[in-house]
N, C-alpha and C positions, 0 to 999 in steps of 0.2 A: 567075159570071151576076150573083148583089145585090152584088158591088161597085162595080159599073161603074154606080149608077143611087146609090149612096151617095159615090161620091166625086164621082159627077158635081153632087152634091145641096153638098156639101163647097167643091168648086168655084167653083158659082156664088155660094156665101154670100160665101165670103170676096174673089171678083171686087167684091160688094153694098160687103162693108166697105171694100174698097178704096178703090171708084169716092164713098163716103159722105165718105172720109180725103183724100182727094184736094184738095177744095176747103179746108181745113182749112189741111195741107199748105202747098200753095200762096199763102193767107196770111203763113202763119210767115216765106216765102223774101221775100216781096214787101214782107216790114213792115220799116220806115218807107222810102215813096217820096219823102214831102211832108215838109214842117215840118209838127211837133208844137207843138200850141201847149196851155202848161202855164199854167192861172188858179190867180190869188193873186186870193183874198176883200178882201185887205188892203188899206192903200196903202205905195207907193214905200217904202223907207229901211225897214220895221218888222223883227224878226225871222223870220216867212215867206217875207217878199219875199227876204229877204239869203238864206235858206237855197234857195226855188227855183230861184236865180239861181245858187249853185254846186249845183246838180245837174243845172242845165240845160245850165250850160259843160260837165260831163265828159261827161254824155248826151248831149251832141250829136255826141262824139265819135266815142262806140260805136256809134250811130246810124247813124251818117250822114248825119244830115238834120240843120238848125237843131231848135233847143227853144227859143221863141221862148215869155219870161212875162210876159204877160196880166197885168195889175192891174185885177180889177173890185169894188172896195171898198163899203160898205155894209151896213147894220143888220146886225153880228155873222157878215160872211163870207157869208150868207143870197145875197146876190146874185151872187157869183160862184160858192158853190153850188148851186144853181138852175138857172146858165147850163150847168153843165156835169151835170145832173140829167138837159137834157132837149137835150144835143150826139148827134150819131149818134154810136154805140156803135159805134167803127171804132179807135180807140187815140192817133186824133190831136188828142182835146181830153180835154185831164186838168186831174185840180185838186191844188192843196197842200195837201192838209186841213191841218186840227190837234183839236183835242179840240174847240174850240169849234164848227166845225159837224157835225163828225163825233159829239159826243158831247152837248153841251151847251144848244144848241138844241135836239135833242126831247126835254128835262128840262122848261126852257125856255117854250119859246112852244107856245102849246094847239094852232097851223095855220104851215107851213110850206110854202111851194110842193115841194119838197120830202121823200122817204122815206131812213131806210135802204135797204129794198131798191132803190136808184133808182142806186144805185152800186157794183162793184167795185172793194174796195181791192186794192192790188196789193201795197205793200211800205211798213212804216214805214222811216222817212229817221232819224230820232233823239226822243230824253225828253229830257223838264228836269221835275225835282222842283221839291218849293219848300219855301220857305228860310222858318222862324217868327221872327219880329222884334221886340223892344220896344230901348224906349231903351238907349242904350246907360247912363244910369244907372236906370233900373228895380233896386228893390232883389229882381228876379226871375230869377235863377240856375238853374233850370232851368225845364224843364215844369210840375213838377208846384207849385214856388214860387208861377207862373205862373196855375195853376187855381186857386190855394190863392187868391192875391189876387183872384179875381175874385168866388170865394165870400163875400171879407170885403169886398169894396166895390160891387158889386153896381151901383149910380150912377156908376161911376164906370168901371168896366171895359168896353170896349168896343172892337173891331175896324177900323180901313177893308181893303176890298175893293172895287178899281176893276172889275169888273163881276160877274154874276149868275154865276156860275165861278166863282169867286174867293171869292165868297160862299157857293157850295155846300158846298165843300168845307172853309169854315172851322165852317161851322154842323153839319157832319159830325163837326170834332176835338167841336164843344163837344159835339158827344152822343156822343162816346166818353169823353170824359172829366170828363164834368159840367160843366165850364165853363160861366159865365155872360157873356158876350161880347157886347154888344149892335150890329147893323152898322149901320156910316156908313158912306157911299157916295161911292167918288172917280172920278174920271174914266180915273188909269191908273195902274198900280204905283209910278211914279216918287213919286205924288203921298201914296198911299197909304204911302208909305217915308218922305217929307216931314213926315205928319199925325205918325208916330212918331215923329220925329226933335224936332218943338215941342212935341212932347205931348201933342199934342188926340186920339191915338187910344194905347190902350194896347198893341197887336198889331198884327203883318199875316203874313198869309202869302201873299209875293209870290213869281216862278219867280226863281231862283236868279244869273242873269244880271241881271238889273235889281238886285238886290243887292249886287251885287259892288261896286261906286265906295259905301256907303253904311258898306261892312263895314268896306271897306279903310283909309278916310276917318274909322271907326272912331267914327263917330256913334250907330252902333245895333248891339245885339249877337245872335249867333242861336242860340236856346238848341234846337231841330234841326231837322232835315231831314223832306221825308215823303217821301225816295226809300228804298229796299229795303235799300241798304246807304249810309253812309260816302261825300260827296263828297270827291274828289280834295285839290279847291281849299280845301274845309271839310273836314280829316281831324279836328279836334279836338270838330267839333258831331253830336252824335248820332242814331239813324234814333228818330222816334217809334217804331219795333217798339222798339227796345233800352230802351225807358224801358215800356215795359209799355202803348204807345197800341196798339190795332190799327186803323192807319191808315197804307197804301202807295200814294201816287198820286203820277202824275206825268203833264204834260201831255204830249203829244204830240204830231208831226206825217209825216205820211205822203203815199205818192200814191193818187189812184182814178181808178176809170176809171167812165164812165156803164155801168151794168146793162148784162148783153146782147154786151157786148165778147168778140168770140172770145175763147176761153181760148189758142192760140195766140200769141195777139198780149201776152195778162195772162201771161204764161208767157215772152218775148221781154222785155218790159218791167221782172217784177220779175228774172231776171237783170243787166238792166243794173243798175238801180239797185243790187242788192247788190255791183255790181262795183263802181261808185264812190263808192259809203259805205266802201268795204273799201280806198280809194285815201289813201297815208297822209297826204299835202298835203291830201283834202276831212276825212280825218279832223282831223287838226291846227285847220281851218281853222272846223266847224263847233263840237267844241270851243272853239272860241274866242269863241264863242256862248252859253258854260253849255248848250249841250249833247249828250246824250253821244249819240254818232251810233251807229243799229244799224239794221242794214234785217233786215225779214225773210221769211217765207212768206207770200203772202195769207192761206192758211188761217190760222195765227196772229191775222194782222191780222184778220180777221175776226170771230174768236174772245173781240177784246180787242174790238168793239165791241159782240157781242152782248152780253157781260157785261158792262161797262160803261153802256150806253145802259137799264136797265133799274135799274143801283145807282145812277143819278144822278135820276132820275123820283122814283125811291122817297126818295129825301133830298129834293127838289123837292115833291114832294107833302105832305113830312111836318113839314117848315119853312112852309110856305105861299109860295113863294120863284117870282116869276114876271119874265119879263121886263119892265119899262117900255118 
């Protein structure tokens, strides 16, 4: 007799749970049913834009709907990021983010039209470490030589940085090594490299892709990389960690959706990104941009953001670095 009410309650509970799950299941099965907009906060032709177009082409095939790259450049990618943050959270407006809008803007700007919690991380696409460059004729043969040079020649030791994000990383290098390099601003990585070649600055930390032509031309030399492991294209260049410098950092690119996007939609997108990134031809194309391809879980992406944002906020605070 007592079993009947218990079974009734159990059945009612299961029915209630099933009813709650039906809308989510329907969302997952029906997504996508129209084109997806992939917003890039930079102008067409840059590495983030090229990466977005590689992903969009292959994702469209897997999702069965067009994935259209939409360039919304402006103010350190703030314009594009804000657009996605305020978009309807249905999975049809995504952001091809990078370390700039995803991390460094939060460290550098007192006010932004978006916050970290306005986004749902989906997956990383790739990472790209930095290379420490000096002029090919500079007497420093190692990082420790370079640090010693900066201490012995504080009036001559300086570095070029193409944005506040590169400045943050170099100031952390100063802090970790005791170096005394003074910041000289430049508009782009190529200009920072040119300044090293001409002798206008002593060193620069830039992304490996930008450094490649000057390295191949023998105009600069790489003393270290900021990755956890040596780069395949620079097998003889040690990591900073190998040299006893506690500094591992890499810029990244990844896809984000507006916060509140249904979990089944995020899962579907994460699975598709993972599939695309692991395609041999996509790996080859991404590697050609000097980016290390690699998808991630949404959870791991979220953990990365939760770690990096407070780290770089503190570095900016300690060194009084703000966006101009």
